[in-house]
Every structure is written in C-alpha cells, then in structure tokens.
N, C-alpha and C positions, 0 to 999 in steps of 0.2 A: 818393851811394855813393862810398866811397873806392876807390883803385886796387886794394887787396888784396881787397876784398869783391866777391862776384859774386851776382847774384840767382838764377841758374840753376845747379844742380849739373851737373857733367860727366855726360853721358848715356852709358850702356852699351847699345848696340843688341842685344847678343848674346841676351838673353832675349826679345827681341821679333821673332824670326825665325819666321814661320809659327806664331805662338802662338795657341792657342785661348783666348778670354777670354769668360767668362760674366759679364755685367753685371747680370743679374736681381737685383732687390732692393737693389742698391747705391745709397745716396743721393748725389745730385748737387745742387749749387746751380746753378740755371739762370738765365741772363741773355742779353741780346741785345747784339751788337756791330753798330754801323753800318759800312757798307762803301760804296765806290764802285767798281763793276765788280770786285767781289770783293777789293778792296784794303781792309783794315780801317782805320778812321779812329780808333777809340777803344778798341782791343783792350787796350792797356796799362793804361788807366784802369779798364776793366771788370774785368780780372784783379786789379789791385792792390786795388780796393775789396772784391771777393769773397774773395780770399785772406786779407785782413786780418780779415774777418768770420769766416771758417773758423778761422783761428788763434785769434782771440779766444774763440771757442766751444769751443776745445780739440778740434776735429773734423778736424784735418789727417790725410790718408790717407798711407800710406807712399810710394806711387808718385806721388801728387798728379796724377792724370790730369786734363788739361784738354782735353776733346774739343770740336771745332768741327763743327757741322753747317752746311756752306756751302750753305744752302737758297735763297739769293737772290743776285742781283748786288748787292743793296743792303744786305745784312746777313747775319749768321750767328747761330745759337743756340750758346751756349757752355755746357758742362756741366763744372763743377769738382767733382771727387770729394771727398766728405766721409765721415767715419765715422759721423755721425749728423746729425739735423736741425740747421740753423743758425738761431737766432732772427732773425726779420725777413727772411730770405731766401726766395726762391721755390724750393722744393725739387721735384725730379723724379727719376724712375728711367728707365733706358734698358733696356727689355726685350730679351732675346735673347742669342744666342751670336755671337761675332765672330771672324774670322780677322784677327789683327794682324800687320803686316809693317813693319819699320823700313826706311827709305830715307835716303840721304845725298846731298845736293847742293843745287842751286839750286831755288828755287820754280818756275822755268820748266820743271823736269823733272816736275812733278806729273802732267801728262797721261800721260807714260810710266809713272809709278809706278801710276797707276790702271789702265792697260792690263795691266801686269804682275800686279797684284793680282787683276784679273778673270780672268786666265789661271790663276793659282794656285787660285782658287775653283772655276773650271770643271774643273780637273784633279782636284778632289775630288768631282766630280759634283754640284756645287751651283751655285746662282745667287746673285749679290749683291743683297740687298734694300735695303740702306742703306749709306752711306759716311760715316765720321767721320774727322776728322784730329786728331792730337795733335802740335802744334808743341812739341817738347820743350824748346826754349830760345828766349829772346828774340834778336833780331838782334845785339844788342851782345855777349851771351855766346857766341853761335854764332861770331862773328868772333874773340872772345878764345880760344875752344877750338879754332878752326880747322876745325870741323865743323858742319854744319847737318843735324840729324836730324829727320825727320818720320815718325811712325808712322801708317799708314793702318789703319783698322778697317773691315772688310767684314762686315756682318751676313749670316750664312749660315743 
C-alpha cells in the first residue's frame, strides 16, 4: 500500500450513538479468527480474504460492518456484512435488534465501554443478551487518523 492510499475510510461515530440496529435477515460472511488470550493472530488475513470474496461477488455493503463475537480466549467468530450470498463463503444471519454505541480510545478501555453499554441498555429497561464488536479501522489506519473507534452492539 502506498503512502497516499489507506485501507480503512475515516470513521464518523455520530450516526452510531445509541443507534438501534435490526440485523434480522441481513446476510453476513462468517469466518473464524484465531486468538491468544483474546489477542487476534490472523484477523488481517481473514478479513482480507473475505473482503476480496465479497468485492469479487459484487456484494459489498455500504457500511461494511465487520462484527466480532469474542466468544473465546482462543478465537472469535467474525461476520462481514454482504448484500447477498457470496459464492464459496460460509453465510450466516445474526437475528435480533441491537443497541449500537461508538467509543473512542485504547483497547484497554473495552471493559469500561462494556459497563457503559450495559448501563445504557438497563436505562432502557432491557438486558443485554449478546455483545458484538465492530473494530472500525485497522491499527495502522487508526494511528494515521489519530482516532481508534470501536462500535459495541448489544443485543436487546
């Protein structure tokens, strides 16, 4: 990648403040990332492979959500939004309605963000059933943009 090109567009967190998102019926390419104590080992390769397949199929979604279900210390399921089925890919849907909230800062702040999101959900008289993460930019682009945004999705 040359110095002028970036792989991640600049992220605007404004539309992702306490946003209600219905994912029912949206197609996602599902894959698995290997991790060691929740630190991803092959995240970039998994994303690159699947994003290329999505683009080749002409199935790129406008927001291009890439949701991570951090369901193990040793791995995470990732869901890449598509507009239709992608040939050769494992497809999935994520049922439910989610409360999405954008946060900015270091990954070490994630426990604080989770607590804040749980409070927001409770203030609506609901309970969080599932938690997904959207890491909006890669570490290189986050450093270039000077901001590291993560959107948390709480299933309500």
